[in-house]
VODREN-604326 format. One record per residue: residue in one letter; x, y, z of N, C-alpha, C in turn. Coordinates in steps of 0.2 Angstrom, whole numbers, padded with zeros to 4 digits, always signed. Layout:
% VODREN-604326
AXYZXYZXYZ;...
//
This chain:
% VODREN-604326
X+0833+0696+0558+0829+0690+0562+0833+0686+0568;X+0830+0687+0572+0832+0685+0579+0834+0678+0580;X+0837+0676+0584+0839+0668+0586+0831+0665+0588;X+0828+0669+0591+0822+0665+0594+0815+0665+0588;X+0816+0670+0584+0812+0668+0576+0816+0662+0573;X+0821+0661+0573+0823+0656+0570+0821+0650+0573;X+0823+0649+0580+0820+0642+0583+0814+0641+0581;X+0809+0647+0582+0802+0644+0580+0799+0643+0573;X+0804+0646+0569+0803+0644+0561+0804+0635+0560;X+0810+0635+0563+0814+0628+0563+0807+0624+0568;X+0802+0624+0571+0800+0622+0576+0795+0620+0571;X+0792+0625+0569+0787+0625+0564+0787+0621+0559;X+0793+0621+0555+0794+0617+0549+0796+0611+0551;X+0799+0608+0558+0798+0601+0561+0792+0600+0561;X+0786+0603+0564+0779+0601+0566+0777+0599+0557;X+0777+0603+0553+0774+0602+0546+0777+0595+0544;X+0783+0596+0545+0785+0588+0543+0784+0581+0546;X+0782+0584+0554+0780+0577+0557+0772+0576+0555;X+0768+0583+0552+0761+0582+0550+0762+0578+0543;X+0765+0580+0540+0764+0576+0532+0767+0569+0532;X+0772+0568+0536+0775+0561+0538+0768+0557+0541;X+0765+0558+0545+0760+0556+0550+0755+0555+0544;X+0754+0558+0540+0748+0560+0536+0748+0554+0530;X+0755+0553+0528+0757+0548+0524+0757+0541+0527;X+0757+0540+0532+0758+0534+0537+0750+0532+0536;X+0746+0537+0539+0739+0534+0539+0735+0532+0533;X+0737+0537+0527+0735+0535+0520+0736+0528+0519;X+0743+0526+0520+0747+0520+0517+0742+0516+0522;X+0740+0515+0528+0736+0511+0533+0728+0510+0530;X+0726+0517+0526+0719+0516+0524+0720+0512+0516;X+0726+0513+0513+0726+0510+0507+0726+0504+0507;X+0731+0501+0512+0735+0493+0515+0726+0489+0515;X+0724+0490+0519+0716+0488+0522+0710+0489+0517;X+0712+0494+0512+0706+0494+0506+0701+0500+0510;X+0703+0505+0513+0699+0509+0516+0700+0516+0514;X+0704+0517+0508+0705+0524+0506+0700+0527+0506;X+0693+0525+0504+0687+0530+0502+0685+0533+0511;X+0689+0531+0515+0688+0534+0522+0691+0542+0523;X+0697+0541+0518+0700+0547+0519+0698+0554+0518;X+0696+0556+0513+0692+0562+0514+0686+0562+0519;X+0683+0558+0523+0678+0559+0527+0684+0561+0534;X+0689+0556+0534+0693+0559+0541+0696+0564+0540;X+0698+0568+0535+0701+0574+0535+0697+0579+0535;X+0690+0579+0533+0685+0583+0535+0683+0584+0542;X+0684+0578+0544+0681+0578+0553+0687+0582+0556;X+0694+0581+0553+0699+0585+0557+0698+0593+0556;X+0696+0594+0551+0695+0602+0548+0690+0604+0553;X+0685+0601+0555+0679+0604+0558+0681+0604+0565;X+0685+0599+0568+0689+0599+0574+0695+0603+0575;X+0699+0603+0571+0704+0608+0572+0706+0613+0568;X+0702+0613+0562+0704+0619+0557+0710+0617+0553;X+0713+0611+0553+0718+0609+0548+0717+0605+0545;X+0718+0603+0539+0717+0597+0534+0722+0592+0535;X+0721+0588+0541+0726+0583+0543+0723+0578+0543;X+0726+0571+0544+0725+0565+0544+0730+0563+0551;X+0728+0560+0555+0731+0557+0561+0728+0551+0562;X+0734+0549+0566+0734+0542+0569+0731+0542+0574;X+0729+0546+0577+0722+0547+0584+0715+0546+0580;X+0715+0550+0574+0710+0548+0570+0707+0541+0568;X+0713+0538+0566+0713+0532+0564+0710+0525+0568;X+0714+0528+0575+0714+0524+0581+0706+0524+0583;X+0704+0530+0584+0697+0531+0586+0691+0528+0581;X+0694+0529+0575+0687+0526+0570+0689+0519+0569;X+0694+0515+0572+0695+0506+0570+0699+0506+0577;X+0696+0506+0582+0699+0503+0589+0700+0497+0589;X+0699+0493+0585+0700+0485+0585+0707+0484+0584;X+0709+0489+0578+0718+0490+0576+0721+0486+0582;X+0726+0481+0580+0728+0478+0587+0735+0480+0589;X+0738+0486+0585+0743+0489+0587+0742+0498+0589;X+0744+0500+0595+0744+0507+0594+0750+0511+0590;X+0749+0514+0586+0753+0517+0581+0754+0524+0583;X+0761+0529+0584+0762+0533+0585+0766+0536+0580;X+0766+0541+0575+0772+0543+0570+0776+0549+0573;X+0783+0548+0572+0786+0552+0574+0792+0554+0570;X+0794+0560+0567+0801+0561+0563+0806+0562+0569;X+0811+0558+0569+0816+0558+0574+0821+0560+0570;X+0826+0566+0570+0830+0569+0567+0837+0566+0570;X+0841+0566+0564+0848+0565+0564+0849+0557+0565;X+0845+0553+0563+0845+0545+0565+0851+0542+0561;X+0853+0546+0553+0859+0543+0550+0865+0542+0553;X+0867+0546+0556+0875+0543+0559+0876+0539+0564;X+0870+0538+0568+0872+0535+0575+0868+0529+0574;X+0864+0528+0568+0860+0522+0569+0860+0518+0563;X+0866+0516+0562+0866+0513+0557+0865+0505+0560;X+0865+0498+0555+0863+0493+0558+0869+0491+0565;X+0875+0492+0563+0880+0491+0567+0880+0495+0574;X+0878+0499+0574+0876+0505+0581+0871+0501+0584;X+0863+0499+0580+0861+0496+0583+0861+0490+0588;X+0866+0486+0583+0866+0480+0587+0873+0479+0592;X+0875+0485+0592+0881+0485+0597+0876+0488+0603;X+0873+0491+0605+0870+0496+0611+0863+0499+0609;X+0859+0495+0608+0852+0496+0606+0847+0500+0612;X+0848+0497+0617+0845+0503+0622+0850+0510+0624;X+0855+0509+0622+0859+0516+0622+0855+0521+0618;X+0852+0519+0612+0851+0523+0605+0845+0529+0607;X+0845+0534+0603+0840+0539+0603+0834+0536+0601;X+0833+0530+0596+0827+0528+0593+0823+0524+0598;X+0827+0519+0603+0824+0515+0609+0822+0522+0614;X+0826+0527+0616+0824+0531+0619+0816+0535+0618;X+0817+0538+0612+0811+0540+0610+0805+0535+0611;X+0806+0528+0607+0801+0523+0608+0798+0524+0616;X+0802+0523+0620+0800+0523+0627+0797+0529+0630;X+0798+0534+0628+0795+0541+0628+0788+0541+0626;X+0788+0540+0620+0781+0541+0616+0776+0536+0619;X+0780+0529+0621+0774+0523+0622+0772+0527+0630;X+0776+0530+0634+0774+0533+0640+0769+0539+0639;X+0772+0545+0635+0767+0549+0636+0762+0548+0631;X+0761+0544+0627+0757+0546+0621+0752+0539+0621;X+0752+0533+0625+0749+0527+0625+0742+0529+0629;X+0737+0529+0626+0729+0532+0630+0731+0526+0635;X+0727+0528+0641+0725+0523+0646+0721+0518+0644;X+0716+0519+0639+0711+0513+0637+0715+0509+0632;X+0720+0509+0631+0723+0506+0627+0730+0503+0629;X+0732+0502+0636+0736+0501+0641+0738+0490+0640;X+0732+0487+0637+0734+0481+0636+0736+0480+0627;X+0735+0486+0624+0737+0485+0618+0745+0485+0616;X+0748+0481+0610+0754+0481+0609+0755+0491+0604;X+0761+0492+0605+0763+0500+0604+0769+0500+0596;X+0766+0503+0593+0773+0504+0589+0774+0511+0587;X+0781+0512+0586+0783+0519+0585+0785+0520+0578;X+0781+0525+0574+0782+0524+0566+0788+0530+0566;X+0793+0528+0563+0800+0532+0560+0801+0534+0554;X+0804+0537+0552+0805+0540+0545+0812+0538+0545;X+0814+0530+0543+0821+0527+0542+0827+0531+0539;X+0831+0535+0539+0836+0538+0533+0837+0531+0528;X+0838+0524+0530+0842+0520+0525+0835+0517+0522;X+0831+0519+0521+0822+0516+0519+0821+0521+0515;X+0816+0520+0511+0812+0526+0508+0805+0523+0510;X+0803+0518+0515+0797+0519+0516+0797+0518+0524;X+0791+0519+0529+0792+0520+0535+0794+0514+0538;X+0798+0513+0542+0799+0509+0547+0795+0509+0554;X+0794+0504+0558+0792+0503+0565+0796+0499+0570;X+0795+0503+0574+0799+0499+0581+0791+0497+0585;X+0791+0492+0587+0785+0489+0590+0786+0483+0594;X+0782+0481+0599+0782+0475+0603+0776+0471+0601;X+0775+0471+0595+0769+0466+0593+0771+0458+0593;X+0779+0458+0592+0783+0450+0591+0783+0452+0585;X+0789+0446+0582+0791+0445+0575+0784+0441+0571;X+0782+0443+0565+0778+0439+0561+0781+0434+0557;X+0778+0428+0554+0780+0424+0551+0780+0427+0544;X+0778+0432+0543+0777+0434+0537+0785+0435+0534;X+0786+0436+0526+0792+0436+0524+0793+0443+0524;X+0800+0445+0524+0801+0451+0527+0808+0452+0530;X+0811+0457+0530+0818+0458+0534+0816+0460+0541;X+0819+0459+0546+0816+0463+0552+0822+0461+0558;X+0823+0467+0563+0829+0465+0567+0825+0464+0575;X+0826+0459+0579+0822+0458+0584+0828+0460+0589;X+0826+0464+0595+0829+0466+0599+0826+0461+0605;X+0831+0459+0611+0828+0456+0615+0830+0460+0622;X+0827+0465+0626+0828+0468+0630+0831+0465+0637;X+0833+0469+0642+0835+0467+0647+0830+0465+0651;X+0823+0470+0650+0818+0465+0654+0814+0460+0651;X+0817+0456+0646+0815+0451+0641+0809+0453+0637;X+0808+0459+0635+0803+0461+0630+0807+0461+0625;X+0804+0460+0620+0807+0459+0612+0804+0465+0609;X+0807+0468+0605+0806+0475+0601+0807+0474+0593;X+0805+0475+0589+0804+0473+0583+0805+0478+0580;X+0810+0480+0574+0813+0485+0570+0810+0482+0563;X+0806+0484+0559+0803+0481+0552+0800+0487+0550;X+0799+0487+0542+0794+0491+0539+0788+0491+0541;X+0783+0496+0539+0777+0495+0543+0774+0491+0537;X+0776+0490+0531+0772+0484+0527+0774+0478+0530;X+0781+0477+0531+0780+0470+0533+0777+0469+0541;X+0775+0475+0545+0770+0474+0551+0764+0473+0550;X+0761+0475+0544+0754+0475+0542+0753+0470+0538;X+0759+0467+0536+0758+0460+0531+0758+0454+0537;X+0761+0455+0542+0760+0449+0548+0753+0450+0553;X+0750+0456+0553+0744+0457+0558+0738+0452+0555;X+0734+0449+0558+0726+0447+0555+0723+0453+0559;X+0721+0456+0554+0716+0462+0556+0711+0463+0551;X+0704+0463+0553+0698+0465+0547+0694+0469+0551;X+0695+0475+0546+0692+0482+0549+0686+0481+0549;X+0681+0475+0547+0675+0475+0546+0673+0471+0551;X+0677+0469+0557+0676+0464+0562+0675+0468+0567;
//
């Protein structure tokens, strides 16, 4: 096997991991808001459009455009070593998680969502549930979160996805 073939295999495995993670995030959102009955329909729609049995956040946002935070799921590798709480508190703007947040926000936030808050959902190595870095603001709900005040005076919040959802006041029927 050549080096190029190994790179292709690793890239494919990474894409599959990302798709699996995104599917779990969307499934969690649907379940949290009592919309689990939409899951099969969304998977079917995606299969017709792309040929894949996937569940994507793009579909979620298309189906529920009033959701207040535009979410994007990403598996960022090798977070364990350089993304401890101590490392985040020492130089947050110099971390890969901050860099990924900025890149994904710039590259994936649709033009029609420019006024919407943004959140990058991550597989965090120190938690067994998804974490989200977002600019929604810190909610008053119970839960642990880290608030980073940026040089630009924007506040970014790192918390679990469940904690963010608990602080949002959103009704899918409105």
